[in-house]
N, C-alpha and C positions, 0 to 999 in steps of 0.2 A: 209374652208371658206376664201375667198380671202382677205377680209378686217380684220383688227384687231378688237377684240371685242369692244374696246372703241369706235372706229369709227363706227363700225357696228351698235351699239345701238344708234347712233346719239347723243353721249354724248357732242359733241362740244356745240351746242346751248342749249341743255338740262341743262348741268352743269352751263353754264353761267346764264341761267334764274333762276335756282335753287339757285345759290349763291346770285344773285341780290335780289331775293324776300326775302330770309332769312336775308339779311343784311340791308334791308330798315328799318330805325328807325320808330318805332310806329307800324309796321306790318300791317296786313290786316284789320284794323278797318274800318267800313263802311265810315267814314268821312276822312280817311287819303288819300287825293288826290294825294300826292306824290307817295304813294305805287301803286295806281291804274293807274296813268299816266305811271309809270315805267313798270307795267305789260302790258299796252296797247302796249308798244314798242316791245313786243315779238309777236305781231300779224302783218301779212303782209298786213294790210289794206291800201288802196290807200290814199295818202295825199289829204285832202279836202273832203273825203267821210264821210258823216254822216250816219253810218250804224246802224239802229234801227230795225232789222228784225230777231232777234234770234229765234222767233217763227216759222220762215220758215227754214232758214239755218244760222248757226253761223259759222264764220271763224274759222279755226283751227290755233293754235299757231305754230310758227316756229319749236318748239321742236317736236310737233306732226307730222308736215309735213316732217321734216328731217328724223325722225325715220322711218316713213312709206315709204318714197322714197328710203331710203337706203335698206330696205328689198325688195322693189319692184325691184330695180335694181339687187340685188343679186339673186332673184327668176328668173328673165328673163335671167340672164347670166348663170344660171345653174339650169334648171328645172328638174333635176334628182330626182328620188325617194330618193336618199341618202341625197341630199341637203335639200329636202323638209321635211325630217324627223323631223326637229326641230319644226315644227308647231304643232304637236300633244301635246307635253308638253307645248308649248306656249299657246295653246287654253285653257288648264286647268289652267294655271297661270292667264290668262285674266279672266276666269270664277270666280276665287277666288277674284280678284280685283273688278269685277263688283258686286259680291255678298256682298263684304265688304261695298261698297259705298251705296248699297241698303238695308243693314241690313237684308240680306237673307242668306240662305245656298247655297253653290256652286252647290249642286245637284238640286236646284230649278231654275237654270239659263240655258236657251237655248240662243245661240248666233245666231241671225237672220239677216235679211237684212234691216229691218226698222220696225216702229210701225205697219204699215198696214199689213205686213206679219205676225207679231206676233199675231195681233188681228184676222186675217183671219185663222191662224193656230188653234186658240182656237175655233172660230166659226165653222169651218169645222170638228173639232175634237170632239166636245161634242156630246154625243149620246142622242139627244132629239127626242120626239115623236110628231106626229100630235096632234095639240091642245095645246101643251105646250106654255107657254107665256114667252116672253122676254120683259122686261121694259127697255127703253132707254130714252135719253134726246134729245130734238130737237137741242140742241147745241153740240151734239157729232160730232166729225169728221166723214166724210163719211165712213171710214173704220170701225167705231164703230156704224154706223147707216145703211148705204146702204147695207153693207155686210150682216147684219142680215136680212134686208128686202128681199134681193135677195134670200138668202137661205130659208127664211120662205116661199116664194112663191113656192119653189120646194118641200118642205117637210111638208107644212101644219101647220107651227108654227103660232102663233099670236104675232105680235110685237106691243107694245103700246108705243108711243112716248109722253113723258111728256113735256108740254110747259115750257118755262123758262121766268121768269120776270127779267128784268135788268134795273137798278141795282136790285139785289136780295133783298128781304125784310129782311131776317134773315136766319141764319143757321137752326133754328127750323122749319121755314116754308118749307125749302127745304127737310129736313128730314121727316117732316110730310107728305109732298106731295108724297114722295116715299113710305112711309109706307102704306098710304092709297091706293096706286096703286097696291100693292102686293095682289095677290089672292092665293087660294090653288093650282092654276095651274101655278103660276109663278115659273120658273126654273132658270132664269138668269136675272141679272140686269147689264146693260152695262153703266158704268160711265166714266166721263172724269175728271181727277184730276184738271186740269186747262184748261178751254175751250179756243180754238183758236179763237172763235167767238167774245166773249166780255171780256175774261180774268177772268171770274168767277172761283174762287176756290171752287170746290164742297166739301161738308163735307163727303168725302168717308168713313172715319172711322166710323162715326155715322150711316150712311146708311148701311155700311157693318155689323155692329153689329146686326142690326135688321134683315138684310137679312140672315146672317149665322144662326141665331136662327131658321129660317124657312127653312133651308137647300137650300137656293137660292144661286146659284153661282154668285160671285161678280167679274166682270171683269173690269179693270181700264185701260184707255188710259192715259199713263204717258208722252206723247210726250212733253208737256209743263211744266213738273215738274222736270224730271230727269236732273240734271246739273244746275238747278236754285234753287231748294229747297232741303233741307236735308231729302230726302225721306227715310222713315223707313217702309219697307214692313212688318216687323214682327208685327208692331203696327197698320197697316192700315186696317186690317180685310178684306183683299181681297183674292180671290183665284187665280187670275191671273192678270198680269200687263205687258203691252207692251210699249216699248219706242224705241227711235232712238238715235244714237250717233251724228248725224250731226246737231242737234239743240243746245240745251243749254249745252250739254256735250262738244261741240266744238271739235268733233272728225271727223272721215272720213265719207264720204257719203256711202250709201248702207251697213250700219251696224246697228244692233239693238239688243234689249234684250227682251226675253220673260221669265217672271217669272211665274212659276206655283207651288203653294204650295205643299210641299212634299207629303202630304197625299191625294192630288187630282190628281197628274200627271198621275196616271194609268188610270184615267177616260177620258183622252184626246187621241184620235186616231191621229197618225201622218198623216199630209196632203200629205207628199212626202216620198216615200220609194224607196231607190235606193242603189247602191253599198255601203257597209259599215254599212247598217242598220241591227240591230239585236234586237230581242224581249227583250233581257236582258240588253240593254243599260240602264245605271243607271240614274234615275231621268229624268230631262228635256232634257237630251242629246238626247233622242229618238225623239225629235221634231225639231232637227236642222240638220237632214241629208238631204242636199239639192243638192247633186252632187258637181262637182268641183266648188270651190269658189276662190276668190282672197285671198289666204292665207296670203300674205304680209299685208293685211288690219288689221290682228290681231295685228301687231306691232303698227298701228295707234290707234286702240282701247285702247291698253295697255298704250300708251303714253298719251292719253286723260285721262284715269283713273288716271295715275300718276300725271298729272297736277291738276286734281280736288283734289286729296289727298294732294298735295303740298300746294295749296291755302287754303284747308280746306272747306268742304261743309257748315259748319255753317257760316264761313266767307263769302262764296260766296252768300249764301241765304241772309245774312244781307245786303250785298252790292246791290244785285238785288232789294230787297225790298226798300232800301233807294233810289235808282235811280227811281223806279216806283212811290214811294210816292212823291218825289220831282217833277217828271214830272206832276203827277196829280195835285199837289198844284199849279203849274204854269199854267197848262192848264185851270184850273177852273177860272182863272182870264180873260180868253179870251171868245169871243162869240161862244162857242162850248158847246155841250152836251156830258158829259162823261158818257159812258155806264157802265164802270167798277166800281165795289164797291170800297170804300175807306178802309173798314175794313180789317185788316190783315187776319182774318180767312176766308174772302171771296174773296181774291185777291192775286196775286203774281206778276209776271214780265210782264204780257201782259196788255196793256192799249188800250181800244177802245173808240174813240170819234167821234161825228158827227158834221159836219159843214153844214148839210142840205143835204138831199138825192140827190137833183139836182146838188149839188156842188162836189160830191165825186170825180168823174174822173178829173174834172178841177183842183181841189186843189191837188189831188195826182200827176198829171202831172206837175203842177207848182212847187211843192216841189222838184221834181227831177230835172227839167230843170233849175231852178233858184238857187237852194241851194244844189244840190247833196245829198238830203235827201232820203235814201232808207228805205221804210216802206212797209206795205201791206194795202190793202183796200178791202172793200165789197161794190160793186157799188150800190146795191139796196136791198130792203127788210127791215124788222123791225130793224135789227142790222147793217144797212148801216153805213159806216164811214171809218175812217182811223185808222190803228192799229200800235201802237208803241211798240216795245219790246226791251228795253235796256238790255245790259249784262255787264259783268265785264270789257270788253275791252272799254266800254264807260266811259268817264269822265264827271264830272259835267259841265265842259266847253262845251263838246259835247251836253249835255242836254240843256244848255242855248242857244246854237246856234240853236238847233232843235226847241225850243220854239219860238225864234225870227223869224225863218223861217215860222213857223206855223202862228204866229201873222201877218206876212207880207202878207200872202195870204188870211187870213180870215177877216182882219180888213177893 
């Protein structure tokens, strides 16, 4: 190895960030702005940019970028089998860290390329029969809706999409809606932990308890929860869960996680079988054999996992929820309609609001051109509007600037 181990692991920026975070008085309390401002300094965000789009892509910290780039340069400088031998043990080390963050067993973790791939692996891997029913929600991401629909057309499955009221009336209403939708032919329910459409946090544990009693497979899209919430898959009552590293986890692009419960993984056929695949691969490893991949990306995933553990998932969740609540409180004073629930059990870090369907594109463009405010939008339809998703690299000052920018274009 050409570089020293200390340099090779990217310890320069990592140790500096680690030392600074641990030394900050008061620590990562949700309201300790000094701590979060200092943490923001470890992200390479442009000066003047108000970035509120973690629900799409979150920037990686310098510690993550440095470690990934060091491994990438090493890989390209020596792509021999001998030099690449370090990635097999690294993959297992990353698997352990991801499992620890998700409160799962390492054998239940497959390392994929994103949420969509994980969900499609599950959809293509389940052995369903013509006439079997899949219950989904209208507010699922396309990979947890359209993918079911496309395969259902091919194999004769029945897909039932449940409507979503927003803001939701209550946890009990959502649970009851799903329970009534289940029939003796229901084999799968496809849920979204936090929807990207309105920011609704679905009561997946409560729905999962009912579904599992009926032997219905529970699949969860966790793209908007992993890295934002302290996800506990052991308690969630799901059979599978797919997520990405490039959103709230603040890791590299084209990396993801597919969890499949240990006693269920043998029921999922692999979607891709290529060199290195064996029928006796242990646990979810049998679902991640995808051919040659960017091995150095493992270092970026590991660094992102280390960063989450350093800050603490409970602390991150508290800060994300504090930012989201503060934004909602300020937004409700403006002439807008907030689609996202205020209740903690029904919301997380994604906030959707409407300034009027005819205004969406104009206001979206003005927020960017005049204020450098980066968000997402839905141009039309029942959930039309502007989507804000603050993360731990945002300060309360950022939030206040974003609200002032919003007020300037809607008033």
